[in-house]
C-alpha positions as CSV (number, residue, x, y, z in Angstrom):
1,M,-165.9,34.0,-55.5
2,H,-168.5,31.4,-54.6
3,L,-167.8,29.3,-51.5
4,Y,-168.7,26.1,-51.3
5,I,-171.0,25.1,-48.7
6,P,-171.0,21.3,-48.0
7,K,-174.0,19.1,-46.9
8,A,-175.3,19.4,-43.5
9,W,-174.6,15.8,-42.8
10,H,-171.3,16.0,-43.5
11,R,-170.4,18.9,-40.7
12,I,-170.9,17.5,-37.4
13,A,-167.9,17.5,-34.8
14,C,-165.6,14.7,-35.4
15,E,-162.4,14.3,-33.6
16,S,-161.9,10.7,-34.3
17,I,-160.7,11.3,-38.0
18,K,-158.0,13.6,-36.9
19,V,-154.6,12.4,-37.9
20,D,-152.0,12.1,-35.2
21,P,-148.5,11.8,-36.7
22,C,-146.7,10.6,-33.6
23,N,-149.4,7.6,-33.2
24,I,-149.9,6.8,-36.9
25,T,-150.3,3.0,-36.4
26,N,-153.8,1.8,-35.8
27,Y,-155.1,-1.5,-37.2
28,N,-158.6,-0.8,-35.7
29,R,-159.4,2.3,-38.0
30,G,-162.7,2.6,-39.1
31,K,-163.7,3.4,-42.6
32,Y,-163.7,7.1,-42.1
33,Q,-160.7,7.1,-40.3
34,K,-158.7,5.1,-43.0
35,E,-160.3,7.9,-45.5
36,S,-158.6,10.6,-43.7
37,F,-155.4,8.5,-43.2
38,L,-154.9,8.0,-46.7
39,L,-155.3,11.7,-47.7
40,Y,-152.9,12.3,-44.9
41,C,-150.2,9.8,-46.5
42,I,-150.8,11.8,-50.0
43,C,-150.2,15.3,-48.2
44,A,-147.5,14.2,-46.4
45,A,-145.2,12.7,-49.2
46,G,-142.1,14.6,-49.2
47,K,-143.2,17.0,-46.3
48,T,-142.9,17.5,-42.8
49,A,-145.2,15.1,-41.3
50,S,-146.6,16.9,-38.3
51,I,-147.0,20.2,-40.1
52,Q,-149.2,18.4,-43.3
53,A,-151.0,16.7,-40.4
54,T,-152.2,19.8,-38.8
55,K,-153.2,21.3,-42.4
56,L,-155.3,18.4,-43.3
57,N,-156.6,18.3,-39.9
58,S,-157.8,22.2,-40.7
59,F,-159.0,21.1,-44.2
60,L,-161.4,18.1,-42.7
61,E,-162.6,20.3,-39.7
62,G,-165.8,19.3,-38.7
63,I,-166.1,16.6,-41.4
64,S,-167.3,13.1,-40.6
65,K,-166.9,11.4,-43.9
66,P,-163.7,12.5,-45.8
67,F,-164.4,11.1,-49.1
68,S,-168.0,11.9,-49.5
69,Y,-166.7,15.6,-48.4
70,V,-164.0,15.6,-51.2
71,K,-166.7,14.2,-53.9
72,D,-168.7,17.0,-53.2
73,L,-166.0,19.4,-53.4
74,V,-164.8,17.8,-56.9
75,K,-168.4,18.0,-57.8
76,S,-168.7,21.6,-57.1
77,Q,-165.2,22.5,-58.6
78,E,-163.9,23.6,-55.4
79,L,-161.5,21.1,-54.3
80,Y,-158.3,22.9,-55.5
81,T,-159.5,26.1,-53.9
82,Y,-160.2,24.3,-50.5
83,L,-156.5,22.8,-50.6
84,V,-155.2,26.3,-51.4
85,K,-157.1,27.8,-48.3
86,S,-155.5,24.8,-46.1
87,K,-152.0,25.6,-47.5
88,L,-151.4,22.1,-48.1
89,G,-149.0,22.7,-51.2
90,Q,-148.4,20.9,-54.1
91,Y,-152.0,21.3,-55.0
92,K,-152.4,20.0,-58.3
93,R,-150.6,16.7,-57.2
94,I,-152.8,16.4,-54.1
95,E,-155.9,17.3,-56.0
96,K,-155.3,14.6,-58.7
97,S,-154.2,12.2,-56.3
98,F,-157.3,12.7,-53.9
99,E,-159.8,12.4,-57.0
100,K,-158.4,9.0,-58.0
101,V,-158.5,7.5,-54.6
102,L,-161.9,8.1,-53.7
103,D,-163.5,4.7,-54.8
104,F,-160.8,2.4,-53.5
105,D,-162.1,0.0,-51.0
106,L,-159.6,0.9,-48.2
107,D,-160.0,-2.4,-46.4
108,S,-158.4,-4.6,-49.1
109,V,-156.5,-2.2,-51.9
110,K,-153.0,-3.2,-52.8
111,V,-149.7,-1.6,-52.9
112,S,-149.7,-2.2,-56.8
113,E,-153.0,-0.7,-57.1
114,L,-151.9,2.8,-54.9
115,V,-148.9,3.1,-56.7
116,Q,-150.9,3.2,-60.1
117,V,-152.5,6.6,-58.9
118,R,-150.5,9.5,-60.1
119,G,-148.8,11.2,-57.1
120,I,-148.5,8.4,-55.0
121,G,-145.0,6.6,-54.9
122,P,-143.9,3.0,-53.5
123,K,-143.2,4.8,-50.1
124,T,-146.6,6.5,-49.7
125,A,-148.6,3.4,-50.8
126,R,-146.5,1.1,-48.4
127,F,-146.8,3.8,-45.4
128,F,-150.6,3.5,-45.8
129,V,-151.0,-0.2,-45.6
130,M,-148.1,-0.8,-43.2
131,H,-149.8,1.5,-40.5
132,S,-153.2,0.2,-41.2
133,R,-153.1,-3.5,-41.4
134,R,-151.3,-5.9,-39.3
135,D,-148.7,-8.4,-40.4
136,Q,-147.6,-6.5,-43.5
137,E,-144.0,-7.4,-44.7
138,I,-143.3,-3.9,-46.4
139,A,-141.0,-1.0,-45.6
140,T,-141.7,2.6,-45.9
141,L,-138.3,3.9,-47.2
142,D,-138.4,7.6,-46.2
143,V,-135.1,9.8,-45.3
144,H,-135.0,8.6,-41.6
145,I,-135.2,4.9,-42.6
146,L,-132.8,5.3,-45.4
147,K,-130.4,7.2,-42.9
148,W,-130.9,4.5,-40.1
149,L,-130.1,1.7,-42.9
150,R,-126.8,3.0,-43.7
151,E,-126.0,3.5,-40.0
152,Q,-126.7,-0.2,-39.8
153,G,-124.0,-0.8,-42.1
154,V,-126.3,-1.3,-45.2
155,E,-124.4,-0.6,-48.5
156,R,-125.5,1.4,-51.4
157,V,-128.5,3.4,-49.6
158,P,-129.4,6.6,-51.6
159,R,-130.6,9.8,-49.6
160,Q,-133.7,10.0,-51.3
161,T,-136.5,7.0,-51.7
162,P,-135.7,5.2,-54.8
163,Q,-138.6,5.3,-57.4
164,N,-137.1,1.8,-59.2
165,E,-138.9,-1.2,-57.9
166,V,-136.0,-3.8,-58.2
167,A,-133.8,-0.9,-55.9
168,Y,-136.7,-0.4,-53.6
169,K,-137.1,-4.1,-53.1
170,R,-133.7,-4.7,-52.1
171,L,-133.7,-2.3,-49.3
172,E,-136.8,-3.2,-48.3
173,E,-135.5,-6.8,-47.7
174,K,-132.7,-5.3,-45.7
175,F,-134.9,-3.5,-43.5
176,L,-137.2,-6.6,-43.3
177,R,-134.3,-8.7,-42.2
178,L,-133.1,-6.1,-39.6
179,A,-136.6,-5.8,-38.0
180,K,-137.0,-9.6,-37.7
181,G,-133.4,-9.5,-35.9
182,L,-134.4,-6.8,-33.2
183,G,-137.7,-8.8,-32.9
184,K,-139.7,-6.0,-34.0
185,D,-143.0,-5.7,-36.3
186,P,-141.9,-3.5,-39.5
187,A,-144.4,-0.8,-38.5
188,E,-143.2,-0.9,-34.9
189,L,-139.6,-0.1,-36.2
190,D,-140.6,2.3,-38.7
191,L,-142.3,4.5,-36.2
192,E,-139.6,4.0,-33.3
193,V,-137.0,5.4,-36.1
194,W,-139.0,8.1,-37.3
195,K,-139.5,9.2,-33.5
196,K,-135.8,8.9,-32.6
197,K,-135.1,11.1,-35.9
198,Q,-137.7,13.7,-35.6
199,K,-136.4,14.1,-31.7
200,K,-133.2,14.9,-32.7
201,V,-134.2,17.3,-35.3
202,L,-136.2,19.3,-32.9
203,T,-133.5,19.0,-30.3
204,N,-131.0,20.5,-32.7
205,E,-133.5,23.2,-34.0
206,N,-133.9,24.4,-30.2
207,G,-130.1,24.7,-29.9
208,V,-130.0,22.1,-26.9
209,A,-127.8,19.7,-28.9
210,S,-126.7,19.1,-32.3
211,I,-127.0,15.7,-34.3
């Protein structure tokens, strides 16, 4: 099998584009950090965040310009092969999504534009925008947030992210109202809830305590 060898100027040591799922909110990301973060958002959808972050960081090991790297892989028809080598899963979905986002201006792309990309749902689109830009009045309705909403007494909360825009917006408004009542930024509350839920899951898996 022919192995793709990226351009030399892509392959320099670059720790700054690595994604840390425990420190996801960053309003000062540079161009290439935003690129790797969007790729992470795509890969993490429906998956365990820490595992997907590790796999994506491996996929981008030594890369300084993620979108340029992916474009070269697309041009050489090696993207699918390298996704498989990195064991990211859902290879066709990720491949198509990666290809479609390469020309976006990540400083200004809107949620409504991101959700037009096959493989990017309302949750993933909002997750990228929420944790990349200040003062975003949006909510990332993943399973952790949905469970938290049920715990707060919100009615008719599904266990999976609603794909219907009307249903999504109803719960989004509930989350934003609760965040405001707690005096928290939506991104801050989102990460706080995620960390607490992850800690409980890990504690349970280690047999120290149960949820």
